[in-house]
C-alpha positions as CSV (number, residue, x, y, z in Angstrom):
1,M,-32.3,298.2,-31.7
2,A,-32.2,298.3,-27.9
3,G,-33.4,294.7,-27.7
4,D,-30.7,293.3,-29.9
5,P,-28.0,292.9,-27.2
6,I,-30.5,291.2,-25.0
7,S,-31.6,288.8,-27.7
8,K,-28.0,287.9,-28.5
9,F,-27.3,287.4,-24.8
10,A,-30.4,285.1,-24.5
11,A,-29.3,283.2,-27.5
12,I,-25.9,282.5,-25.9
13,L,-27.6,281.4,-22.7
14,Q,-29.8,279.0,-24.6
15,Y,-27.1,277.6,-27.0
16,Y,-24.7,276.8,-24.2
17,H,-27.3,275.4,-21.8
18,L,-26.4,278.1,-19.2
19,L,-30.0,278.4,-17.9
20,E,-33.0,276.2,-17.5
21,P,-35.9,276.7,-20.0
22,A,-38.1,278.4,-17.3
23,Q,-35.3,280.8,-16.4
24,L,-34.6,281.6,-20.0
25,A,-38.3,282.4,-20.6
26,E,-38.1,284.9,-17.7
27,V,-34.9,286.5,-19.1
28,T,-36.5,287.1,-22.5
29,G,-39.8,288.3,-20.9
30,P,-40.2,290.4,-17.8
31,L,-36.5,290.7,-16.9
32,A,-35.7,292.1,-20.4
33,R,-38.2,294.9,-19.7
34,F,-36.9,295.7,-16.2
35,F,-33.2,295.4,-17.2
36,P,-32.9,296.6,-20.8
37,D,-29.2,297.1,-20.3
38,F,-27.0,294.1,-21.0
39,K,-24.7,294.5,-18.0
40,S,-27.5,295.3,-15.5
41,L,-29.4,292.1,-16.7
42,A,-26.2,290.0,-16.2
43,G,-25.8,291.5,-12.7
44,E,-29.4,290.5,-11.8
45,L,-28.8,287.0,-13.0
46,I,-25.7,286.8,-10.8
47,R,-27.7,288.2,-7.9
48,R,-30.3,285.5,-8.4
49,G,-27.6,282.8,-8.6
50,W,-28.6,281.8,-12.1
51,L,-25.2,282.7,-13.5
52,T,-21.8,283.0,-11.8
53,P,-19.3,285.9,-12.2
54,Y,-17.0,283.5,-14.0
55,Q,-19.6,282.7,-16.6
56,V,-20.5,286.3,-17.1
57,N,-16.9,287.3,-17.5
58,Q,-16.4,284.5,-20.1
59,I,-19.4,285.8,-22.1
60,F,-18.2,289.4,-21.9
61,Q,-14.8,288.3,-23.3
62,G,-16.3,286.4,-26.2
63,R,-15.3,283.0,-24.7
64,A,-18.8,281.6,-24.0
65,S,-17.9,278.5,-26.1
66,E,-15.3,277.5,-23.4
67,L,-18.1,277.1,-20.8
68,L,-19.5,273.9,-22.4
69,L,-17.7,270.6,-22.5
70,E,-20.0,268.0,-24.0
71,S,-22.7,267.6,-21.3
72,Y,-21.0,269.8,-18.7
73,V,-21.5,273.5,-18.1
74,L,-18.6,275.2,-16.2
75,L,-19.9,277.2,-13.3
76,E,-16.8,278.5,-11.5
77,R,-13.1,277.8,-11.1
78,I,-12.4,276.2,-7.7
79,G,-8.8,275.2,-7.9
80,E,-5.6,274.8,-10.0
81,G,-2.6,272.5,-9.8
82,G,0.1,270.9,-11.9
83,M,-2.4,268.7,-13.8
84,G,-4.8,271.6,-14.7
85,Q,-7.7,273.6,-13.5
86,V,-10.6,272.3,-11.5
87,F,-14.1,273.6,-12.0
88,K,-17.4,273.3,-10.3
89,A,-19.7,272.2,-13.2
90,R,-23.2,271.0,-13.9
91,N,-24.3,268.1,-16.1
92,W,-27.1,269.9,-17.9
93,K,-28.7,266.6,-19.0
94,L,-28.8,265.0,-15.5
95,N,-28.9,268.3,-13.6
96,R,-26.1,267.0,-11.3
97,L,-23.2,269.1,-9.8
98,V,-19.8,267.7,-10.4
99,A,-16.1,268.6,-10.2
100,L,-14.4,268.8,-13.5
101,K,-10.7,268.8,-13.9
102,L,-9.5,270.3,-17.2
103,I,-6.2,268.6,-18.0
104,R,-3.4,270.9,-19.3
105,K,-2.7,270.3,-23.0
106,E,1.0,269.6,-22.3
107,R,0.1,266.8,-20.0
108,L,-1.6,264.8,-22.7
109,N,0.6,265.5,-25.7
110,N,0.6,262.1,-27.5
111,S,-1.8,259.3,-28.2
112,E,-0.2,256.9,-25.8
113,I,-0.6,259.2,-22.8
114,I,-4.2,259.9,-23.8
115,R,-4.9,256.2,-23.8
116,R,-3.2,255.8,-20.4
117,F,-5.3,258.7,-19.1
118,Q,-8.5,257.0,-20.3
119,R,-7.4,253.7,-18.9
120,E,-6.6,255.2,-15.5
121,V,-9.9,257.0,-15.2
122,R,-11.8,253.8,-16.1
123,A,-9.9,251.9,-13.4
124,S,-10.6,254.7,-10.9
125,A,-14.3,254.7,-11.8
126,Q,-14.5,251.2,-10.4
127,L,-13.8,252.5,-6.9
128,N,-16.8,253.0,-4.7
129,H,-15.9,253.9,-1.1
130,P,-16.9,256.7,1.3
131,N,-13.2,257.7,1.6
132,V,-12.5,258.1,-2.1
133,V,-13.9,260.8,-4.4
134,H,-15.9,259.0,-7.0
135,A,-14.8,259.2,-10.6
136,Y,-17.7,259.7,-13.0
137,D,-16.5,260.3,-16.5
138,C,-13.8,261.5,-18.8
139,G,-14.1,263.1,-22.2
140,E,-12.6,265.1,-25.0
141,C,-13.9,268.4,-26.5
142,G,-11.8,269.5,-29.3
143,D,-8.2,269.4,-28.1
144,R,-9.3,269.6,-24.4
145,H,-9.4,266.5,-22.2
146,F,-11.3,266.5,-18.9
147,Y,-11.9,264.3,-15.9
148,V,-15.3,264.4,-14.1
149,M,-15.6,263.4,-10.4
150,E,-17.9,263.8,-7.4
151,Y,-18.3,267.3,-6.2
152,V,-17.6,267.6,-2.5
153,E,-17.9,270.7,-0.3
154,G,-14.9,270.8,2.0
155,I,-11.3,271.9,2.6
156,N,-8.1,270.0,1.9
157,L,-5.8,269.2,4.8
158,A,-3.1,271.5,3.5
159,Q,-5.5,274.5,3.5
160,L,-6.8,273.5,6.9
161,V,-3.4,273.4,8.6
162,R,-2.4,276.7,6.9
163,R,-5.5,278.3,8.2
164,D,-5.7,276.8,11.7
165,G,-2.3,275.3,12.5
166,P,-1.5,271.7,13.4
167,L,-4.5,269.5,14.1
168,S,-5.3,267.9,17.4
169,V,-3.7,264.5,17.9
170,D,-7.1,262.7,17.7
171,L,-8.3,264.5,14.6
172,A,-5.0,264.0,12.8
173,C,-5.1,260.3,13.7
174,E,-8.6,259.9,12.5
175,C,-8.0,261.7,9.2
176,I,-5.1,259.3,8.4
177,R,-7.1,256.3,9.5
178,Q,-9.9,257.1,7.1
179,A,-7.4,257.8,4.3
180,A,-5.9,254.3,4.9
181,L,-9.4,252.8,4.6
182,G,-9.8,254.5,1.2
183,L,-6.3,253.3,0.1
184,Q,-7.2,249.7,1.2
185,H,-10.2,249.8,-1.1
186,A,-8.0,250.9,-4.0
187,F,-5.3,248.3,-3.1
188,E,-7.8,245.5,-3.2
189,R,-8.5,246.6,-6.8
190,G,-4.9,246.8,-7.8
191,L,-4.6,250.6,-7.8
192,V,-1.8,252.8,-6.3
193,H,-2.2,256.5,-5.8
194,R,1.4,257.6,-6.0
195,D,0.8,261.1,-4.8
196,I,-0.7,261.0,-1.4
197,K,-0.2,264.4,0.4
198,P,-2.3,266.8,2.5
199,H,-3.5,268.6,-0.7
200,N,-5.1,265.4,-2.0
201,L,-7.0,264.6,1.2
202,L,-10.3,266.5,1.5
203,L,-12.1,267.0,4.8
204,T,-15.9,267.2,4.5
205,K,-18.9,266.4,6.6
206,S,-21.3,263.5,6.3
207,S,-25.1,263.9,6.3
208,D,-25.1,263.4,10.1
209,G,-22.3,266.0,10.7
210,Q,-19.4,263.6,11.1
211,N,-15.9,264.3,9.7
212,V,-15.1,262.4,6.5
213,I,-11.9,262.3,4.6
214,K,-12.0,261.7,0.8
215,I,-9.0,260.9,-1.3
216,L,-8.6,263.1,-4.5
217,D,-7.0,262.4,-7.8
218,M,-6.9,258.6,-7.5
219,G,-5.3,257.2,-10.7
220,L,-4.1,260.6,-12.1
221,A,-0.6,260.8,-10.6
222,R,1.0,258.7,-13.3
223,L,-0.2,261.1,-15.9
224,D,1.6,264.1,-14.4
225,I,4.2,264.6,-17.1
226,G,5.7,267.3,-19.1
227,G,6.2,270.8,-17.6
228,D,7.2,270.0,-14.1
229,S,10.8,269.8,-13.1
230,I,12.7,269.0,-9.9
231,D,12.5,272.6,-8.9
232,S,8.7,272.7,-9.0
233,G,8.2,270.1,-6.3
234,T,7.4,267.1,-8.5
235,M,9.7,264.9,-10.5
236,T,9.2,262.9,-13.6
237,H,11.1,259.8,-14.8
238,E,10.6,258.1,-18.1
239,G,7.1,259.6,-18.4
240,A,5.8,258.7,-15.0
241,V,5.5,261.0,-12.0
242,L,7.6,260.2,-9.0
243,G,5.4,262.2,-6.6
244,T,5.7,265.4,-4.5
245,L,9.2,265.7,-3.0
246,D,8.0,266.4,0.6
247,Y,6.0,263.2,0.7
248,I,7.8,260.8,-1.7
249,A,8.8,257.3,-0.7
250,P,12.5,256.5,-1.1
251,E,11.9,253.6,-3.5
252,Q,9.5,255.7,-5.6
253,A,12.1,258.4,-6.0
254,R,14.6,255.8,-7.2
255,N,12.2,254.1,-9.6
256,A,8.5,255.0,-10.0
257,H,7.8,251.4,-11.2
258,L,8.7,250.1,-7.8
259,A,6.0,252.1,-6.1
260,D,3.3,249.9,-4.6
261,T,0.8,250.5,-1.9
262,R,3.6,250.7,0.7
263,A,4.9,253.8,-1.0
264,D,1.5,255.3,-0.5
265,L,1.8,254.4,3.2
266,Y,5.1,256.2,3.4
267,S,3.5,259.3,1.9
268,L,0.6,258.9,4.4
269,G,3.2,258.9,7.2
270,C,4.7,262.1,5.9
271,T,1.2,263.6,5.8
272,L,0.5,262.5,9.4
273,H,3.7,264.3,10.4
274,F,2.5,267.4,8.6
275,L,-0.9,267.3,10.3
276,L,0.8,267.1,13.7
277,T,3.6,269.6,13.3
278,G,2.6,271.9,10.4
279,Q,5.5,270.8,8.3
280,A,6.7,267.8,6.3
281,P,9.4,265.5,7.9
282,F,12.1,267.0,5.7
283,A,10.9,270.5,5.0
284,G,13.3,273.1,3.8
285,G,16.5,272.7,1.8
286,T,17.0,272.1,-1.9
287,P,15.1,269.4,-3.8
288,T,18.2,267.3,-3.9
289,E,18.7,267.6,-0.2
290,K,15.1,266.5,0.3
291,L,15.6,263.4,-1.8
292,L,18.8,262.4,0.1
293,K,17.0,262.9,3.4
294,H,14.2,260.6,2.3
295,Q,16.8,258.0,1.3
296,F,19.1,258.1,4.3
297,Q,18.2,260.5,7.2
298,P,15.8,259.4,9.9
299,P,12.8,261.7,10.5
300,P,12.9,264.0,13.5
301,P,11.3,262.4,16.6
302,I,7.7,263.5,16.6
303,Q,7.5,263.8,20.4
304,K,10.3,266.4,20.4
305,L,8.2,268.5,18.1
306,R,4.8,267.6,19.6
307,P,5.3,266.3,23.2
308,E,1.7,265.3,23.7
309,V,1.8,262.7,21.0
310,P,1.4,259.4,22.7
311,A,4.1,256.8,22.4
312,S,1.7,254.4,20.5
313,L,1.1,257.0,17.8
314,A,4.8,257.8,17.6
315,A,5.5,254.1,17.0
316,V,2.9,254.0,14.2
317,L,4.5,257.1,12.5
318,Q,8.0,255.6,12.9
319,R,6.9,252.4,11.1
320,L,5.1,254.3,8.3
321,L,8.3,256.3,7.7
322,A,10.6,253.3,7.6
323,K,13.1,253.6,4.7
324,Q,12.6,250.0,3.6
325,P,9.1,249.0,2.3
326,E,9.4,245.6,4.1
327,Q,9.7,247.5,7.5
328,R,6.4,249.4,7.0
329,Y,2.9,248.2,7.4
330,Q,2.3,246.0,4.4
331,T,-1.3,247.0,3.7
332,P,-3.4,250.1,4.4
333,A,-5.7,247.9,6.4
334,E,-2.9,247.2,8.9
335,T,-2.3,251.0,9.2
336,A,-6.0,251.7,9.8
337,A,-6.1,249.0,12.5
338,A,-3.0,250.4,14.3
339,L,-4.5,254.0,14.2
340,A,-7.8,252.7,15.5
341,S,-6.0,251.1,18.4
342,V,-4.3,254.4,19.2
343,L,-7.6,256.2,19.2
344,N,-9.1,253.6,21.5
345,K,-6.2,254.0,23.9
346,T,-6.5,257.8,23.8
347,A,-10.2,257.5,24.6
348,V,-9.6,255.3,27.6
349,S,-6.8,257.6,28.9
350,T,-9.1,260.6,28.6
351,A,-11.9,258.8,30.4
352,Q,-9.6,257.8,33.2
353,N,-8.4,261.3,33.7
354,G,-11.9,262.6,34.0
355,G,-11.9,264.4,30.7
356,G,-14.3,262.2,28.8
357,W,-15.8,263.3,25.6
358,A,-19.4,262.4,26.4
359,G,-20.4,265.9,27.4
360,A,-17.9,267.7,25.2
361,G,-19.2,266.7,21.8
362,G,-16.0,265.1,20.7
363,P,-12.3,265.1,21.2
364,P,-10.5,268.5,21.1
365,A,-10.2,270.1,17.7
366,G,-7.1,271.6,16.1
367,R,-6.8,275.3,16.8
368,G,-9.9,276.8,15.1
369,G,-10.5,273.7,13.0
370,P,-13.6,271.6,12.7
371,P,-14.2,269.5,15.8
372,A,-13.2,265.9,15.7
373,P,-16.2,263.4,16.0
374,A,-17.2,262.0,19.3
375,H,-16.7,258.6,17.6
376,P,-14.7,258.0,14.4
377,T,-16.8,258.2,11.2
378,A,-18.5,254.9,10.7
379,V,-16.9,253.5,7.6
380,P,-18.0,250.0,6.8
381,V,-15.2,247.5,6.3
382,E,-15.8,245.8,3.1
383,P,-14.8,242.2,2.4
384,V,-12.4,241.6,-0.3
385,V,-14.3,241.2,-3.6
386,T,-13.2,240.2,-7.1
387,A,-13.1,243.3,-9.3
388,A,-12.1,244.0,-12.9
389,I,-8.5,244.3,-11.7
390,P,-8.2,241.3,-9.2
391,I,-5.3,240.8,-6.9
392,E,-3.9,237.4,-7.3
393,A,-2.6,235.6,-4.3
394,S,0.9,234.3,-4.6
395,S,3.1,232.2,-2.4
396,S,6.4,233.1,-4.2
397,A,9.2,234.6,-2.1
398,D,9.4,237.7,-4.4
399,E,5.8,238.7,-4.0
400,P,5.9,242.5,-3.6
401,F,3.4,242.6,-0.8
402,P,0.9,240.1,0.7
403,S,-2.6,239.7,-0.7
404,A,-5.3,241.8,0.9
405,V,-7.3,238.7,1.7
406,G,-7.7,238.3,5.4
407,H,-7.1,241.9,6.4
408,G,-10.8,242.8,6.3
409,Q,-11.5,240.9,9.5
410,A,-8.5,242.4,11.2
411,M,-9.9,245.9,10.5
412,A,-13.4,244.8,11.6
413,D,-12.0,243.7,14.9
414,T,-10.1,246.9,15.5
415,I,-12.0,249.7,13.9
416,G,-15.6,248.7,13.9
417,G,-16.2,251.3,16.6
418,W,-14.9,252.4,19.9
419,S,-17.0,250.0,22.0
420,S,-14.1,247.8,23.0
421,I,-12.0,249.4,25.7
422,V,-8.4,248.7,25.1
423,D,-6.1,248.3,28.1
424,A,-8.8,249.4,30.6
425,P,-8.3,248.3,34.2
426,S,-10.2,245.1,34.8
427,S,-11.0,245.5,38.5
428,S,-10.6,247.8,41.5
429,S,-7.8,245.6,42.8
430,S,-5.6,246.5,39.9
431,S,-6.1,250.2,40.6
432,S,-5.2,249.6,44.3
433,F,-2.1,247.7,43.3
434,R,-1.0,250.6,41.1
435,R,-1.6,253.1,44.0
436,R,0.5,251.0,46.4
437,S,3.3,250.7,43.8
438,A,3.3,254.5,43.3
439,S,3.5,255.1,47.0
440,L,6.5,252.8,47.5
441,H,8.2,254.4,44.5
442,R,7.8,257.9,46.1
443,Q,9.2,256.6,49.4
444,R,12.2,255.1,47.7
445,V,12.9,258.4,45.9
446,I,12.7,260.4,49.1
447,G,15.0,258.0,50.9
448,L,17.6,258.1,48.2
449,S,17.5,261.9,48.1
450,I,18.2,262.1,51.9
451,L,21.1,259.6,51.6
452,G,22.5,261.7,48.7
453,G,22.3,264.9,50.7
454,L,24.1,263.3,53.7
455,A,26.9,261.9,51.4
456,L,27.4,265.4,50.0
457,V,27.7,267.0,53.4
458,A,30.2,264.3,54.5
459,L,32.3,265.0,51.3
460,I,32.4,268.7,52.0
461,V,33.5,268.2,55.6
462,L,36.2,265.8,54.5
463,L,37.5,268.3,52.0
464,F,37.5,271.1,54.6
465,L,39.6,268.9,57.0
466,L,42.1,268.1,54.3
467,L,42.6,271.7,53.4
């Protein structure tokens, strides 16, 4: 019968929760009469946005069962990496869009790793911060394990730089500042990311149109085991990932167990270098050469690669990329405060040069990229709270890094907005003094140039007489 294929198609749509009841009723009713052919009906459902091409292809290939994972219906594939594939999905019970990461089977190949996976996801689910992608759930369907998180429309910073080139100084600085705020929230709850890189920082927009950075894959880096090797850009050691070679901290490469929040800050510095130049600090060469450079070679001076980078930002980057953890910022909050100070000084300098942002809608954007906000995205600085994984204060000399207590106020003083003008001239007298100093300096330069010229003439005359 001609209706049999349509009936089977409708049964699949119903069984795997691919359509809402009202949509399903229309498929079996008027749409079945207008589109008696199976393929033409599927095409109409794609046109209406009720099904996606990915879903239809899975049904055609007899793999409709793979579209449903417990309460989650897969809509389309939106990414793929070393950990597995990422899908846009819908919780059919709650009617909520989510991002679902389907973990590769070889990544979770024994019961201990599965328990670690579940433990890491539970810890990540405690995070609630505007600069961290929220973790919702994890589950198992047959032999497939998955991780469910907030679905965010945006572009990761690696894609953005590949598309548009290096970012403006202000936008790069603001992206890293917001990422540091998200890492501070994780640090206060005892979590370390271990794989900070441009690919794991997502640029999106807030409801009021401001740029917002969200950290991806919090808590999953330690699970990245199995198939990767040193040649694939990631390394493993005793079952724990060391990170991505272009962004890995020296101590993390030596021993993953030594990685604390300061290793994340080193990776954040490498990411800042990438945003400003379009390449990691030690790009090129073999994996072994990269590891040795991270251990022993100083990074190239950023102002030689990007002359307009202010000295204040170059100093922040240099400290982030220090080889010894003790020489870096000790918490992400300190990093965020330092970057906020750089942004404040940049704003003051722009205003003094007559290039204020008031009428321009924000600081200059990277070539073709989204414009940086006129003010940094308002991200509230949260006080330190006691969570399920508390950070215990310690006065011992071997404490790996200081407690986060006390840094919240430091951040509030520095990044609570751009209202405080840093290093602005306090009066007209100071401006007059600077003008007089500049005039005297020019006069001295001119005088020295004249004396130098006369001395050269005298030397030539003397040589002529001697000859």
